[in-house]
LODO-756327 format. One record per residue: residue number from 1; residue in three letters; y, z, x of N, C-alpha, C, CB in turn. Coordinates in nm, 2 decimals. Atoms other than C-alpha are relative to their C-alpha. Glycine has a CB too. Layout:
<nodes>
  num  residu     n.v     n.w     n.u    ca.v    ca.w    ca.u     c.v     c.w     c.u    cb.v    cb.w    cb.u
  NUM     ala       Y       Z       X       Y       Z       X       Y       Z       X       Y       Z       X
...
</nodes>
This chain:
<nodes>
  num  residu     n.v     n.w     n.u    ca.v    ca.w    ca.u     c.v     c.w     c.u    cb.v    cb.w    cb.u
    1     unk   -0.11   -0.01    0.09    0.00    0.00    0.00    0.13    0.00    0.09   -0.01    0.14   -0.08
    2     unk   -0.12    0.02   -0.07    0.34   -0.11    0.13    0.12    0.09   -0.06    0.02   -0.14    0.01
    3     unk   -0.11   -0.10    0.05    0.64    0.13    0.11    0.12   -0.09    0.02    0.00    0.14    0.09
    4     unk   -0.13    0.07   -0.01    0.99   -0.01    0.05    0.08    0.07    0.11    0.08   -0.01   -0.13
    5     unk   -0.09   -0.06   -0.09    1.21    0.03    0.35    0.15   -0.01   -0.05   -0.01   -0.06    0.14
    6     unk   -0.15    0.00    0.05    1.57    0.13    0.24    0.09   -0.06    0.10    0.05    0.14   -0.04
    7     unk   -0.10    0.06   -0.09    1.87   -0.05    0.38    0.10    0.10    0.01    0.05   -0.13   -0.04
    8     unk   -0.11   -0.11   -0.01    2.12    0.22    0.51    0.13   -0.07    0.05   -0.05    0.11    0.10
    9     unk   -0.12    0.08   -0.02    2.47    0.08    0.50    0.11    0.09    0.07    0.05   -0.07   -0.13
   10     unk   -0.10   -0.08   -0.05    2.68    0.38    0.59   -0.04    0.11    0.08    0.08    0.04   -0.11
   11     unk    0.05   -0.11   -0.08    2.68    0.67    0.83   -0.05    0.11   -0.09    0.11    0.06    0.08
   12     unk    0.05   -0.09    0.09    2.63    0.89    0.53   -0.14   -0.02   -0.04    0.07    0.01   -0.11
   13     unk    0.13    0.05    0.04    2.33    0.69    0.42   -0.10    0.04    0.12    0.01   -0.15   -0.02
   14     unk    0.08   -0.02   -0.10    2.19    0.73    0.77   -0.03    0.15    0.02    0.05   -0.05    0.12
   15     unk    0.01   -0.14   -0.01    2.25    1.11    0.78   -0.09    0.06   -0.10    0.12    0.05   -0.01
   16     unk    0.08   -0.04    0.10    2.08    1.15    0.45   -0.14   -0.03    0.02    0.05   -0.06   -0.13
   17     unk    0.14    0.04   -0.03    1.78    0.95    0.56   -0.06    0.08    0.11    0.00   -0.15    0.04
   18     unk    0.05   -0.08   -0.12    1.75    1.16    0.88   -0.04    0.13   -0.07    0.12    0.03    0.11
   19     unk    0.02   -0.12    0.07    1.76    1.48    0.66   -0.14   -0.02   -0.08    0.12    0.04   -0.08
   20     unk    0.13    0.03    0.08    1.48    1.33    0.42   -0.12   -0.02    0.09    0.02   -0.13   -0.09
   21     unk    0.11    0.02   -0.10    1.28    1.22    0.73   -0.05    0.13    0.05    0.05   -0.10    0.12
   22     unk    0.05   -0.12   -0.06    1.27    1.57    0.88   -0.06    0.09   -0.11    0.12    0.07    0.07
   23     unk    0.06   -0.07    0.11    1.17    1.72    0.54   -0.12   -0.07   -0.06    0.09    0.03   -0.11
   24     unk    0.11    0.07    0.07    0.91    1.46    0.46   -0.14    0.05    0.03    0.02   -0.15    0.04
   25     unk    0.14   -0.03    0.00    0.54    1.50    0.41   -0.05   -0.10    0.10   -0.06   -0.01   -0.13
   26     unk    0.03    0.09   -0.10    0.41    1.36    0.73   -0.14   -0.08   -0.02   -0.01    0.07    0.13
   27     unk    0.12    0.07    0.03    0.09    1.24    0.57    0.03   -0.12   -0.11   -0.12    0.12   -0.06
   28     unk   -0.03    0.11    0.09    0.28    1.00    0.33    0.04   -0.13    0.08    0.11    0.05   -0.09
   29     unk   -0.05    0.14   -0.04    0.37    0.63    0.38    0.17    0.01    0.01   -0.05   -0.11   -0.13
   30     unk   -0.14    0.01    0.00    0.73    0.73    0.31    0.06    0.05    0.13    0.05    0.09   -0.11
   31     unk   -0.05   -0.04   -0.14    0.79    0.89    0.65    0.02   -0.11    0.08   -0.10    0.10    0.08
   32     unk   -0.01    0.11   -0.07    0.72    0.57    0.81    0.13   -0.09   -0.04   -0.13   -0.08   -0.01
   33     unk   -0.11    0.09    0.06    0.96    0.38    0.58    0.13    0.05    0.05    0.00   -0.01   -0.16
   34     unk   -0.12   -0.06   -0.03    1.23    0.63    0.65    0.04   -0.02    0.15    0.00    0.15   -0.03
   35     unk   -0.02    0.04   -0.15    1.17    0.60    1.03    0.05   -0.14    0.03   -0.13    0.02    0.07
   36     unk   -0.03    0.14   -0.02    1.19    0.22    1.01    0.15   -0.02   -0.04   -0.09   -0.08   -0.08
   37     unk   -0.13    0.01    0.05    1.52    0.25    0.81    0.10    0.05    0.10    0.02    0.06   -0.13
   38     unk   -0.09   -0.06   -0.11    1.67    0.49    1.06    0.01   -0.07    0.12   -0.04    0.13    0.03
   39     unk    0.00    0.07   -0.12    1.57    0.28    1.35    0.09   -0.13   -0.02   -0.14   -0.04    0.03
   40     unk   -0.07    0.12    0.02    1.71   -0.03    1.19    0.15    0.01   -0.01   -0.05   -0.06   -0.12
   41     unk   -0.15   -0.03    0.00    2.04    0.13    1.11    0.05    0.04    0.14    0.02    0.12   -0.11
   42     unk   -0.05   -0.03   -0.13    2.07    0.27    1.45    0.02   -0.12    0.10   -0.09    0.10    0.06
   43     unk   -0.01    0.12   -0.07    2.00   -0.07    1.61    0.12   -0.07   -0.04   -0.12   -0.08   -0.01
   44     unk   -0.12    0.08    0.06    2.26   -0.23    1.37    0.13    0.05    0.06    0.00    0.01   -0.16
   45     unk   -0.11   -0.05   -0.03    2.52    0.01    1.48    0.03    0.01    0.17    0.00    0.14   -0.06
   46     unk   -0.01    0.00   -0.14    2.46   -0.02    1.86    0.07   -0.13    0.05   -0.14    0.02    0.06
   47     unk   -0.06    0.12   -0.05    2.69   -0.27    2.02   -0.09   -0.07    0.10    0.14    0.03    0.05
   48     unk    0.09    0.08   -0.09    2.52   -0.54    2.21    0.09   -0.06    0.10   -0.07   -0.12   -0.08
   49     unk   -0.08    0.06   -0.11    2.65   -0.63    2.55   -0.07   -0.12    0.05    0.03    0.10    0.11
   50     unk    0.05    0.13   -0.03    2.58   -0.99    2.63    0.01   -0.02    0.16    0.08   -0.12   -0.09
   51     unk    0.01    0.03   -0.13    2.47   -1.05    3.00    0.05    0.11    0.09    0.07   -0.11    0.02
   52     unk   -0.04   -0.10   -0.09    2.58   -0.72    3.14   -0.11    0.11    0.00    0.14    0.06   -0.05
   53     unk    0.11   -0.10    0.00    2.28   -0.52    3.24    0.02    0.09    0.12   -0.13   -0.08    0.02
   54     unk   -0.04   -0.09   -0.10    2.46   -0.31    3.50   -0.03    0.14   -0.04    0.14   -0.01    0.04
   55     unk    0.01   -0.14    0.02    2.40    0.06    3.53    0.14    0.06    0.00   -0.09    0.06    0.11
   56     unk   -0.13   -0.06   -0.01    2.72    0.26    3.44    0.01    0.08    0.11    0.04    0.08   -0.11
   57     unk   -0.03   -0.08   -0.11    2.87    0.41    3.74   -0.08   -0.05    0.13   -0.04    0.15   -0.03
   58     unk    0.07    0.04   -0.12    2.65    0.21    3.99    0.09   -0.04    0.11   -0.08   -0.11   -0.02
   59     unk   -0.10    0.03   -0.11    2.96    0.10    4.19    0.05    0.12    0.06    0.12   -0.08   -0.06
   60     unk   -0.04   -0.14   -0.07    3.02    0.47    4.28   -0.11    0.04    0.10    0.02    0.12   -0.11
   61     unk    0.10   -0.05   -0.10    2.70    0.48    4.49    0.02   -0.06    0.13   -0.13   -0.03   -0.05
</nodes>
């Protein structure tokens, strides 16, 4: 049985999903759907740096 993965659009949605995830029944499929939604929202909020794979502060070594 496949569980619907919610789409989290706001920071408040993300925070609520994290709270639900922490309180979830770990034996249910819902916990994986929440994890996936949290992961997707976090990746969507992370800025992508194109072509810059340097380590911050590496020029100070």
